[in-house]
PDB file as gemmi writes it, atoms N, CA and C in Angstrom:
CRYST1    1.000    1.000    1.000  90.00  90.00  90.00 P 1                      
ATOM      1  N   MET A   1     -14.975 -13.989   7.882  1.00  0.00           N  
ATOM      2  CA  MET A   1     -15.155 -12.736   8.395  1.00  0.00           C  
ATOM      3  C   MET A   1     -14.103 -12.183   8.427  1.00  0.00           C  
ATOM      4  N   SER A   2     -13.820 -10.600   8.034  1.00  0.00           N  
ATOM      5  CA  SER A   2     -12.764 -10.003   7.530  1.00  0.00           C  
ATOM      6  C   SER A   2     -13.129  -8.717   8.566  1.00  0.00           C  
ATOM      7  N   SER A   3     -12.071  -7.835   8.667  1.00  0.00           N  
ATOM      8  CA  SER A   3     -12.060  -6.619   9.472  1.00  0.00           C  
ATOM      9  C   SER A   3     -12.519  -5.457   8.530  1.00  0.00           C  
ATOM     10  N   THR A   4     -12.875  -4.541   9.119  1.00  0.00           N  
ATOM     11  CA  THR A   4     -13.379  -3.184   8.098  1.00  0.00           C  
ATOM     12  C   THR A   4     -12.943  -2.893   7.484  1.00  0.00           C  
ATOM     13  N   THR A   5     -11.214  -2.618   7.821  1.00  0.00           N  
ATOM     14  CA  THR A   5     -10.034  -2.182   6.787  1.00  0.00           C  
ATOM     15  C   THR A   5      -9.949  -3.092   5.786  1.00  0.00           C  
ATOM     16  N   PHE A   6      -9.624  -4.453   5.942  1.00  0.00           N  
ATOM     17  CA  PHE A   6      -9.445  -5.436   4.837  1.00  0.00           C  
ATOM     18  C   PHE A   6     -10.944  -5.039   4.016  1.00  0.00           C  
ATOM     19  N   ASP A   7     -12.077  -4.993   4.285  1.00  0.00           N  
ATOM     20  CA  ASP A   7     -13.568  -4.762   3.542  1.00  0.00           C  
ATOM     21  C   ASP A   7     -12.945  -3.834   2.612  1.00  0.00           C  
ATOM     22  N   ALA A   8     -12.485  -2.625   3.485  1.00  0.00           N  
ATOM     23  CA  ALA A   8     -12.273  -1.071   2.255  1.00  0.00           C  
ATOM     24  C   ALA A   8     -11.410  -1.220   1.282  1.00  0.00           C  
ATOM     25  N   GLN A   9     -10.386  -2.100   1.393  1.00  0.00           N  
ATOM     26  CA  GLN A   9      -9.076  -2.115   0.628  1.00  0.00           C  
ATOM     27  C   GLN A   9     -10.057  -2.991  -0.426  1.00  0.00           C  
ATOM     28  N   LEU A  10     -10.586  -4.437  -0.122  1.00  0.00           N  
ATOM     29  CA  LEU A  10     -11.177  -5.038  -1.073  1.00  0.00           C  
ATOM     30  C   LEU A  10     -12.080  -4.436  -1.797  1.00  0.00           C  
ATOM     31  N   LEU A  11     -12.739  -3.557  -1.519  1.00  0.00           N  
ATOM     32  CA  LEU A  11     -13.696  -2.590  -2.348  1.00  0.00           C  
ATOM     33  C   LEU A  11     -13.185  -1.781  -3.107  1.00  0.00           C  
ATOM     34  N   VAL A  12     -12.011  -1.104  -2.727  1.00  0.00           N  
ATOM     35  CA  VAL A  12     -11.220  -0.342  -3.697  1.00  0.00           C  
ATOM     36  C   VAL A  12     -10.287  -1.277  -4.912  1.00  0.00           C  
ATOM     37  N   SER A  13      -9.880  -2.086  -4.476  1.00  0.00           N  
ATOM     38  CA  SER A  13      -9.304  -2.869  -5.219  1.00  0.00           C  
ATOM     39  C   SER A  13     -10.002  -3.843  -6.322  1.00  0.00           C  
ATOM     40  N   SER A  14     -11.316  -4.057  -5.771  1.00  0.00           N  
ATOM     41  CA  SER A  14     -12.469  -4.393  -6.908  1.00  0.00           C  
ATOM     42  C   SER A  14     -12.875  -3.769  -7.977  1.00  0.00           C  
ATOM     43  N   VAL A  15     -12.923  -2.249  -7.543  1.00  0.00           N  
ATOM     44  CA  VAL A  15     -13.059  -1.084  -8.700  1.00  0.00           C  
ATOM     45  C   VAL A  15     -12.414  -1.268  -9.561  1.00  0.00           C  
ATOM     46  N   VAL A  16     -10.707  -0.897  -9.071  1.00  0.00           N  
ATOM     47  CA  VAL A  16      -9.591  -1.027  -9.599  1.00  0.00           C  
ATOM     48  C   VAL A  16      -9.393  -2.364 -10.826  1.00  0.00           C  
ATOM     49  N   ALA A  17     -10.124  -3.526 -10.283  1.00  0.00           N  
ATOM     50  CA  ALA A  17      -9.722  -4.701 -11.150  1.00  0.00           C  
ATOM     51  C   ALA A  17     -11.181  -4.637 -12.210  1.00  0.00           C  
ATOM     52  N   ASN A  18     -12.250  -4.095 -11.921  1.00  0.00           N  
ATOM     53  CA  ASN A  18     -13.240  -4.028 -12.888  1.00  0.00           C  
ATOM     54  C   ASN A  18     -13.219  -3.200 -13.844  1.00  0.00           C  
ATOM     55  N   ASP A  19     -11.999  -2.245 -13.779  1.00  0.00           N  
ATOM     56  CA  ASP A  19     -11.641  -1.398 -14.642  1.00  0.00           C  
ATOM     57  C   ASP A  19     -10.577  -1.811 -15.856  1.00  0.00           C  
ATOM     58  N   SER A  20     -10.515  -0.599 -16.684  1.00  0.00           N  
ATOM     59  CA  SER A  20      -9.640  -1.359 -17.886  1.00  0.00           C  
ATOM     60  C   SER A  20      -8.166  -1.343 -17.889  1.00  0.00           C  
ATOM     61  N   PRO A  21      -7.776  -2.670 -18.092  1.00  0.00           N  
ATOM     62  CA  PRO A  21      -6.522  -3.034 -17.652  1.00  0.00           C  
ATOM     63  C   PRO A  21      -5.340  -2.110 -18.589  1.00  0.00           C  
ATOM     64  N   TYR A  22      -6.024  -1.798 -19.446  1.00  0.00           N  
ATOM     65  CA  TYR A  22      -5.171  -1.282 -20.808  1.00  0.00           C  
ATOM     66  C   TYR A  22      -4.862  -0.025 -20.161  1.00  0.00           C  
ATOM     67  N   LEU A  23      -5.844   0.743 -19.542  1.00  0.00           N  
ATOM     68  CA  LEU A  23      -5.922   2.148 -18.720  1.00  0.00           C  
ATOM     69  C   LEU A  23      -4.927   2.195 -17.925  1.00  0.00           C  
ATOM     70  N   TYR A  24      -4.955   1.255 -16.711  1.00  0.00           N  
ATOM     71  CA  TYR A  24      -3.731   1.137 -16.133  1.00  0.00           C  
ATOM     72  C   TYR A  24      -2.563   0.938 -16.285  1.00  0.00           C  
ATOM     73  N   PHE A  25      -2.539   0.256 -17.424  1.00  0.00           N  
ATOM     74  CA  PHE A  25      -1.028  -0.163 -18.013  1.00  0.00           C  
ATOM     75  C   PHE A  25      -0.440   1.368 -18.454  1.00  0.00           C  
ATOM     76  N   GLU A  26      -1.323   2.154 -19.126  1.00  0.00           N  
ATOM     77  CA  GLU A  26      -0.989   3.377 -19.795  1.00  0.00           C  
ATOM     78  C   GLU A  26      -0.785   4.329 -18.643  1.00  0.00           C  
ATOM     79  N   ILE A  27      -1.513   3.998 -17.589  1.00  0.00           N  
ATOM     80  CA  ILE A  27      -0.772   5.123 -16.206  1.00  0.00           C  
ATOM     81  C   ILE A  27       0.332   4.811 -15.996  1.00  0.00           C  
ATOM     82  N   GLN A  28       0.521   3.308 -15.755  1.00  0.00           N  
ATOM     83  CA  GLN A  28       1.726   3.189 -14.753  1.00  0.00           C  
ATOM     84  C   GLN A  28       3.040   3.242 -15.913  1.00  0.00           C  
ATOM     85  N   ASN A  29       2.522   3.102 -17.068  1.00  0.00           N  
ATOM     86  CA  ASN A  29       3.609   3.162 -18.464  1.00  0.00           C  
ATOM     87  C   ASN A  29       4.305   4.707 -18.673  1.00  0.00           C  
ATOM     88  N   LEU A  30       3.193   5.145 -18.790  1.00  0.00           N  
ATOM     89  CA  LEU A  30       3.572   6.803 -19.003  1.00  0.00           C  
ATOM     90  C   LEU A  30       3.833   7.686 -17.915  1.00  0.00           C  
ATOM     91  N   ASN A  31       3.808   7.054 -16.580  1.00  0.00           N  
ATOM     92  CA  ASN A  31       4.387   7.738 -15.405  1.00  0.00           C  
ATOM     93  C   ASN A  31       5.338   7.972 -15.267  1.00  0.00           C  
ATOM     94  N   GLU A  32       6.220   8.910 -15.204  1.00  0.00           N  
ATOM     95  CA  GLU A  32       7.775   9.008 -15.282  1.00  0.00           C  
ATOM     96  C   GLU A  32       8.296   8.367 -13.760  1.00  0.00           C  
ATOM     97  N   TYR A  33       7.308   8.482 -12.810  1.00  0.00           N  
ATOM     98  CA  TYR A  33       7.402   8.504 -11.374  1.00  0.00           C  
ATOM     99  C   TYR A  33       7.279   6.752 -10.968  1.00  0.00           C  
ATOM    100  N   GLY A  34       6.722   6.262 -12.183  1.00  0.00           N  
ATOM    101  CA  GLY A  34       5.976   4.768 -11.626  1.00  0.00           C  
ATOM    102  C   GLY A  34       6.811   3.714 -11.447  1.00  0.00           C  
ATOM    103  N   LEU A  35       7.999   3.579 -11.957  1.00  0.00           N  
ATOM    104  CA  LEU A  35       8.720   2.576 -11.404  1.00  0.00           C  
ATOM    105  C   LEU A  35       9.371   2.847  -9.863  1.00  0.00           C  
ATOM    106  N   ASP A  36       9.668   4.085  -9.914  1.00  0.00           N  
ATOM    107  CA  ASP A  36       9.845   4.798  -7.945  1.00  0.00           C  
ATOM    108  C   ASP A  36       9.048   4.739  -7.276  1.00  0.00           C  
ATOM    109  N   SER A  37       7.775   4.532  -7.968  1.00  0.00           N  
ATOM    110  CA  SER A  37       6.751   4.346  -6.763  1.00  0.00           C  
ATOM    111  C   SER A  37       6.536   3.176  -6.624  1.00  0.00           C  
ATOM    112  N   LEU A  38       6.582   2.030  -7.513  1.00  0.00           N  
ATOM    113  CA  LEU A  38       6.641   0.479  -7.508  1.00  0.00           C  
ATOM    114  C   LEU A  38       7.626  -0.173  -6.336  1.00  0.00           C  
ATOM    115  N   ASN A  39       9.244   0.748  -6.642  1.00  0.00           N  
ATOM    116  CA  ASN A  39      10.526   0.446  -6.148  1.00  0.00           C  
ATOM    117  C   ASN A  39       9.748   0.642  -4.511  1.00  0.00           C  
ATOM    118  N   ALA A  40       9.631   1.835  -4.237  1.00  0.00           N  
ATOM    119  CA  ALA A  40       9.202   2.247  -2.759  1.00  0.00           C  
ATOM    120  C   ALA A  40       8.444   1.482  -2.246  1.00  0.00           C  
ATOM    121  N   LEU A  41       7.014   0.930  -2.751  1.00  0.00           N  
ATOM    122  CA  LEU A  41       6.252   0.241  -2.423  1.00  0.00           C  
ATOM    123  C   LEU A  41       6.515  -1.265  -1.935  1.00  0.00           C  
ATOM    124  N   ARG A  42       7.533  -2.097  -3.017  1.00  0.00           N  
ATOM    125  CA  ARG A  42       8.173  -2.898  -2.890  1.00  0.00           C  
ATOM    126  C   ARG A  42       9.232  -3.107  -1.211  1.00  0.00           C  
ATOM    127  N   HIS A  43       9.747  -1.778  -1.187  1.00  0.00           N  
ATOM    128  CA  HIS A  43      10.570  -1.548  -0.161  1.00  0.00           C  
ATOM    129  C   HIS A  43       9.683  -1.378   1.137  1.00  0.00           C  
ATOM    130  N   SER A  44       8.877  -0.926   1.031  1.00  0.00           N  
ATOM    131  CA  SER A  44       7.969  -0.816   2.400  1.00  0.00           C  
ATOM    132  C   SER A  44       7.180  -2.056   2.609  1.00  0.00           C  
ATOM    133  N   VAL A  45       6.829  -2.669   1.437  1.00  0.00           N  
ATOM    134  CA  VAL A  45       6.351  -4.558   2.049  1.00  0.00           C  
ATOM    135  C   VAL A  45       7.015  -5.278   2.744  1.00  0.00           C  
ATOM    136  N   GLU A  46       8.259  -4.920   2.075  1.00  0.00           N  
ATOM    137  CA  GLU A  46       9.676  -5.937   2.627  1.00  0.00           C  
ATOM    138  C   GLU A  46       9.953  -5.452   3.851  1.00  0.00           C  
ATOM    139  N   ARG A  47       9.999  -4.249   4.332  1.00  0.00           N  
ATOM    140  CA  ARG A  47      10.065  -3.531   5.825  1.00  0.00           C  
ATOM    141  C   ARG A  47       8.855  -3.861   6.705  1.00  0.00           C  
ATOM    142  N   ILE A  48       7.640  -3.955   6.533  1.00  0.00           N  
ATOM    143  CA  ILE A  48       6.658  -4.349   6.979  1.00  0.00           C  
ATOM    144  C   ILE A  48       6.805  -5.900   7.187  1.00  0.00           C  
ATOM    145  N   GLN A  49       7.242  -6.589   6.317  1.00  0.00           N  
ATOM    146  CA  GLN A  49       7.355  -8.123   6.205  1.00  0.00           C  
ATOM    147  C   GLN A  49       8.232  -8.626   7.432  1.00  0.00           C  
ATOM    148  N   LYS A  50       9.529  -7.841   7.239  1.00  0.00           N  
ATOM    149  CA  LYS A  50      10.685  -8.060   8.136  1.00  0.00           C  
ATOM    150  C   LYS A  50      10.472  -7.624   9.618  1.00  0.00           C  
ATOM    151  N   ILE A  51      10.008  -6.838   9.941  1.00  0.00           N  
ATOM    152  CA  ILE A  51       9.019  -6.218  11.441  1.00  0.00           C  
ATOM    153  C   ILE A  51       8.176  -7.118  11.598  1.00  0.00           C  
ATOM    154  N   VAL A  52       7.082  -7.591  10.784  1.00  0.00           N  
ATOM    155  CA  VAL A  52       6.327  -8.603  11.555  1.00  0.00           C  
ATOM    156  C   VAL A  52       6.635  -9.917  11.826  1.00  0.00           C  
ATOM    157  N   ASP A  53       7.594 -10.272  10.574  1.00  0.00           N  
ATOM    158  CA  ASP A  53       8.706 -11.836  10.957  1.00  0.00           C  
ATOM    159  C   ASP A  53       9.190 -11.804  12.193  1.00  0.00           C  
ATOM    160  N   GLN A  54      10.056 -10.492  12.812  1.00  0.00           N  
ATOM    161  CA  GLN A  54      10.749 -10.298  14.011  1.00  0.00           C  
ATOM    162  C   GLN A  54       9.831 -10.255  14.849  1.00  0.00           C  
ATOM    163  N   GLY A  55       8.459  -9.745  14.636  1.00  0.00           N  
ATOM    164  CA  GLY A  55       7.587 -10.046  16.296  1.00  0.00           C  
ATOM    165  C   GLY A  55       7.633  -8.977  16.743  1.00  0.00           C  
ATOM    166  N   ASN A  56       8.614  -7.851  15.761  1.00  0.00           N  
ATOM    167  CA  ASN A  56       8.675  -6.697  16.362  1.00  0.00           C  
ATOM    168  C   ASN A  56       7.260  -5.557  16.630  1.00  0.00           C  
ATOM    169  N   GLU A  57       6.970  -5.672  17.534  1.00  0.00           N  
ATOM    170  CA  GLU A  57       5.582  -4.650  17.993  1.00  0.00           C  
ATOM    171  C   GLU A  57       5.701  -3.190  18.196  1.00  0.00           C  
ATOM    172  N   ARG A  58       6.780  -2.915  18.269  1.00  0.00           N  
ATOM    173  CA  ARG A  58       7.343  -1.408  18.757  1.00  0.00           C  
ATOM    174  C   ARG A  58       7.752  -0.773  17.370  1.00  0.00           C  
ATOM    175  N   GLU A  59       8.044  -1.303  16.462  1.00  0.00           N  
ATOM    176  CA  GLU A  59       8.732  -1.003  15.276  1.00  0.00           C  
ATOM    177  C   GLU A  59       7.247  -0.847  14.747  1.00  0.00           C  
ATOM    178  N   PHE A  60       6.635  -1.926  14.515  1.00  0.00           N  
ATOM    179  CA  PHE A  60       5.099  -2.427  13.810  1.00  0.00           C  
ATOM    180  C   PHE A  60       4.111  -0.811  14.062  1.00  0.00           C  
ATOM    181  N   VAL A  61       4.268  -0.519  15.619  1.00  0.00           N  
ATOM    182  CA  VAL A  61       3.257   0.289  16.012  1.00  0.00           C  
ATOM    183  C   VAL A  61       3.976   2.164  15.519  1.00  0.00           C  
ATOM    184  N   LYS A  62       5.267   1.915  15.684  1.00  0.00           N  
ATOM    185  CA  LYS A  62       5.771   3.262  15.260  1.00  0.00           C  
ATOM    186  C   LYS A  62       4.956   3.475  13.616  1.00  0.00           C  
ATOM    187  N   LEU A  63       5.327   2.263  12.810  1.00  0.00           N  
ATOM    188  CA  LEU A  63       4.895   2.772  11.242  1.00  0.00           C  
ATOM    189  C   LEU A  63       3.470   2.938  11.284  1.00  0.00           C  
ATOM    190  N   MET A  64       2.744   2.341  12.334  1.00  0.00           N  
ATOM    191  CA  MET A  64       1.455   2.636  12.239  1.00  0.00           C  
ATOM    192  C   MET A  64       1.230   4.072  12.265  1.00  0.00           C  
ATOM    193  N   LYS A  65       1.617   4.581  13.394  1.00  0.00           N  
ATOM    194  CA  LYS A  65       1.535   5.865  13.860  1.00  0.00           C  
ATOM    195  C   LYS A  65       2.045   6.978  12.686  1.00  0.00           C  
ATOM    196  N   ARG A  66       3.116   6.720  12.050  1.00  0.00           N  
ATOM    197  CA  ARG A  66       3.842   7.579  11.505  1.00  0.00           C  
ATOM    198  C   ARG A  66       2.666   7.622  10.093  1.00  0.00           C  
ATOM    199  N   GLY A  67       2.294   6.553   9.825  1.00  0.00           N  
ATOM    200  CA  GLY A  67       1.053   6.186   8.696  1.00  0.00           C  
ATOM    201  C   GLY A  67      -0.113   7.414   8.791  1.00  0.00           C  
ATOM    202  N   ARG A  68      -0.714   7.515  10.039  1.00  0.00           N  
ATOM    203  CA  ARG A  68      -1.765   7.990  10.289  1.00  0.00           C  
ATOM    204  C   ARG A  68      -1.574   9.289  10.210  1.00  0.00           C  
ATOM    205  N   GLU A  69      -0.070   9.870  10.969  1.00  0.00           N  
ATOM    206  CA  GLU A  69      -0.140  11.319  11.138  1.00  0.00           C  
ATOM    207  C   GLU A  69       0.123  11.772   9.490  1.00  0.00           C  
ATOM    208  N   TYR A  70       1.168  11.294   8.486  1.00  0.00           N  
ATOM    209  CA  TYR A  70       0.834  11.423   7.314  1.00  0.00           C  
ATOM    210  C   TYR A  70      -0.138  11.507   6.999  1.00  0.00           C  
ATOM    211  N   LEU A  71      -1.221  10.531   7.037  1.00  0.00           N  
ATOM    212  CA  LEU A  71      -2.714  10.468   6.125  1.00  0.00           C  
ATOM    213  C   LEU A  71      -3.215  11.861   6.885  1.00  0.00           C  
ATOM    214  N   SER A  72      -3.317  12.100   8.078  1.00  0.00           N  
ATOM    215  CA  SER A  72      -3.965  12.973   8.603  1.00  0.00           C  
ATOM    216  C   SER A  72      -3.507  14.735   8.204  1.00  0.00           C  
ATOM    217  N   ASN A  73      -2.475  14.757   7.726  1.00  0.00           N  
ATOM    218  CA  ASN A  73      -1.997  16.020   7.095  1.00  0.00           C  
ATOM    219  C   ASN A  73      -2.120  16.595   5.536  1.00  0.00           C  
ATOM    220  N   ARG A  74      -2.840  15.366   4.913  1.00  0.00           N  
ATOM    221  CA  ARG A  74      -3.117  15.551   3.741  1.00  0.00           C  
ATOM    222  C   ARG A  74      -4.275  16.107   3.117  1.00  0.00           C  
TER     223      ARG A  74                                                      
END                                                                             
């Protein structure tokens, strides 16, 4: 049993995983912002992990709302 959000993420991941790993390496390797993006992702994951580890619901909800606002303006 899984959530609809997890299922959607799994679907996207499956599409990427079934594509050419060589293509995705080229995309990452040739992207001049690639390392910056990966570092930002790592930082964000570490931040979320810390918030969850601390049981900080207020900060977690704040992050979720900021993400929702960001995505609604795209």
